[in-house]
C-alpha positions in Angstrom: 0.0 0.0 0.0 1.3 3.4 -0.9 0.2 7.0 -0.9 0.3 9.9 -3.3 0.0 13.4 -1.9 -0.8 16.4 -4.1 -0.2 19.4 -1.8 -0.8 23.1 -2.2 -2.6 23.0 -5.6 -3.7 26.7 -6.1 -6.8 27.8 -8.0 -8.7 31.0 -8.5 -12.4 30.1 -8.3 -15.9 31.4 -7.5 -17.1 29.3 -4.6 -19.0 30.8 -1.7 -22.4 31.5 -0.2 -22.3 35.2 -0.8 -23.2 36.7 -4.2 -20.0 38.7 -4.2 -17.9 35.6 -3.8 -19.6 34.1 -6.9 -18.8 37.3 -8.9 -15.4 38.4 -7.6 -13.9 35.0 -6.8 -10.9 34.3 -4.5 -7.9 32.0 -4.1 -8.2 28.4 -2.9 -5.7 25.7 -2.0 -6.4 22.0 -2.4 -4.5 19.1 -0.8 -5.3 15.5 -1.8 -4.1 12.3 -0.2 -4.6 9.1 -2.2 -4.0 5.6 -0.8 -3.7 2.7 -3.3 -1.9 -0.6 -4.0 1.5 0.3 -5.4 3.1 -3.1 -5.6 2.6 -3.4 -9.4 4.1 0.0 -10.1 7.0 -0.6 -7.8 8.2 -3.5 -9.9 7.0 -2.5 -13.4 8.0 1.2 -13.4 5.1 1.9 -15.8 2.8 4.9 -15.4 -0.3 3.0 -16.3 0.3 0.8 -13.1 -0.1 3.8 -10.7 -2.3 6.7 -10.1 -1.2 9.4 -12.6 -1.1 12.5 -10.5 -1.0 14.7 -13.6 -4.5 13.3 -14.5 -5.6 13.8 -10.8 -4.5 17.4 -11.0 -6.6 17.9 -14.1 -9.6 16.3 -12.4 -9.3 18.7 -9.4 -8.8 21.7 -11.7 -12.0 20.8 -13.7 -14.0 20.5 -10.5 -12.7 23.8 -9.1 -13.9 25.5 -12.3 -17.5 24.7 -11.5 -19.0 27.3 -9.1 -20.4 26.0 -5.8 -21.9 27.6 -2.7 -20.1 25.2 -0.3 -16.6 23.8 -0.1 -18.2 20.5 1.0 -19.9 20.2 -2.4 -16.7 20.8 -4.3 -14.8 18.3 -2.1 -17.5 15.6 -2.7 -17.3 16.2 -6.5 -13.5 15.9 -6.4 -13.7 12.6 -4.5 -16.3 11.3 -7.0 -14.2 12.2 -10.0 -11.0 10.6 -8.6 -12.9 7.5 -7.7 -14.5 7.2 -11.1 -11.3 7.7 -13.0 -9.1 5.5 -10.6 -11.2 2.7 -9.1 -8.1 1.2 -7.5 -7.9 4.0 -5.0 -8.5 2.6 -1.5 -8.7 5.7 0.6 -9.0 9.4 -0.3 -8.8 12.6 1.6 -9.3 16.1 0.2 -8.8 19.4 1.9 -10.0 22.6 0.3 -9.0 25.9 1.8 -10.5 29.3 1.0 -7.7 31.8 1.4 -8.5 35.1 3.1 -12.2 34.4 3.5 -14.6 37.4 3.9 -15.4 36.9 7.6 -15.1 40.5 8.8 -11.6 40.1 10.2 -8.2 38.8 9.5 -8.4 35.0 8.8 -5.6 33.2 6.9 -7.9 30.5 5.6 -11.0 28.4 6.3 -10.9 24.7 5.3 -13.1 21.7 4.6 -11.8 18.2 4.8 -13.6 15.1 3.5 -12.2 11.6 3.7 -13.4 8.2 2.7 
């Protein structure tokens, strides 16, 4: 069993409850942790025997481009997309952080984490 981590993927997107967030947009950071059987890739040295993290990045990017009101909704879509494309994934954890959220004070980020 092995793990692939995609950390600190940055996107500009239009997620949020407030109308202004849907219009102005803001920066987000996404971290993904993927557990899967690595034994075949360890011996074959072939990309098709592993989880191609370039393809995973493109899946995340595509989901981040779809506006949502809640980070939970975006995280669930990311999990669904990764699982559909890579059925050999055993466990998956996604963390989405909204940087500098409009909370009426100085807050570095607010995050949502989903795992399954």
